[in-house]
Steps between C-alpha positions, in 0.01 A plus 500: 500500500643839397556725801307828510725794405582750774240774521748772399571305178129504418485880503563521126551789263743773402272802545669758728210473745553125532877540540425751776269247668773233501750750643262606777410138580867420565549816707183441703591137563848591627379787718385470862173677412204338674249621243481502121205631298437377145280699262363352182187431299337159518710241319831690501673247727484646850504155658805403297685812617411424862627144458825629345560738792459210741722260305785752472488605865662355810152374585490261205534194726190614690138479386339710229136542601252685283145619551268672254317751717224536239430127475406437863173622658564804718382325815754220452811702412596574862486133593701407189769754583525474876343165583271437796471304822251224552162645596598854396175525305217280383642228281856525636516134603879488514801729508606640162848624412474809279701585190707762683624238742551251216725755323740532796857519372383565145276723290129579519356614166180703534347524154229763440589671830247777431216255567581473872238662722598810703509287818741251346708781352550628855592153629743449214671829579540394862638164391758662271612745769517252787566173315252339735127421507234311691285221370127569517383403847847518658678758716842343445716690246687298239825643363583438133779584258330569167562711192178648360461526123172663400353547153219703351353589162370828643672837538533487877573867550165578336337245733660683794373839382150359462505345846501135397851416615692600811765763434737368768479145361558633148826669600605196704455268201658742254855449633590334170257539208516306173285597200424236236437644151186380317561274202352749249787740578778244456537510122719220369463302822152395382630288213798380704262371770262354241781297341623390842152382602445323167822304548411418859141401424588295191739295714236458770222391262720301264419732210712686248333842482806720539438771240253781435392652171607863441135604531473335841817672617349832396182420694689408817704821493192720445265336751458684832547189725276594794597168664869561429753213493254254652249570223765449230604170652143373532412606144795308359432200721145475363636509144770240563255272682230512230665564164698255288676735256872571512462873564256746653268651239256793509210253513622383841480845660191554722231739379538721809858574395390584147225727633750683723728568203210601275387740773834678471441555132775266380527515120440157346721415203713214384868497597586635842136513613188293453278506197124534538469135395741385773327705768157370400632144484643531853175640642286226344738225611501622859120534502461139384753371753326684784159361403639146478677537834180618669308211340754250623594415141143420398465643151121499498479711818777730376318550170175587680682752720640668189169492311639256242404155380740221590584469130583872477716479812687205356550689176651796688730270699633349177520839327705650781720192525436455872632197682207395720559241765249210498 
């Protein structure tokens, strides 16, 4: 089994913003700073950066514990973080060790830190300052040695100004700040990452889709990538998993991507950009695939959903050259 590359080696690209991220990751990891704050849109790799900071630090032998503050119901976050004693509240049938305690000697990654309630923001500030806490239902303080890496896709200073985030906690977390650039601003990195993912995914799925047509390359560069690197990876994974050609073609690109580009007024011509025929072909192909996916592959149900006869649907599948799984 191939070992997973170090996190720092997975922060790919030559854009100056990415080079700056790698530089700051190494500096943050080597520093004694207790707090690091990572800014970045969804899908830019905040978790990967947090992992890299941990792996490159003197804490690398200790645990790396992560929690997505937005994924846990508000009433459960305190128990997840700090743990509780048996009988501390209804349903607390046994003692629970919290994630803060589990991260002792290592790193606690708090993703989507903005989603913490004001009460928990205050408790987190106290924890950072004192390096100690109490489980729910206990009066006994527990001392921990933890580095706190927090991440957010919000502009925290704006959240502070609007009263949604504590100012003192903001400045405490902002000891070292790392900003991840969105994919749409990274120019040539888009195609570099696309080729990297194609190679990786082709190996994983036992396929040989390692190239892209010039039209596809143009589409990828011009798309806005609201989901950033994660969206690019997932888009290519879907293509590699489902298609049987030897390169990525315009017909494989989802309709939502085509609509985004069309909304920006992209000229459609042969050569460096798509022709009208190619764009229409891609939209129709994606529409048919979506209908078949929703129908569980049943062509009769898919045809009804599209307002077609089964014969007409089959004709379109053959016309577009789609590879439909049985």
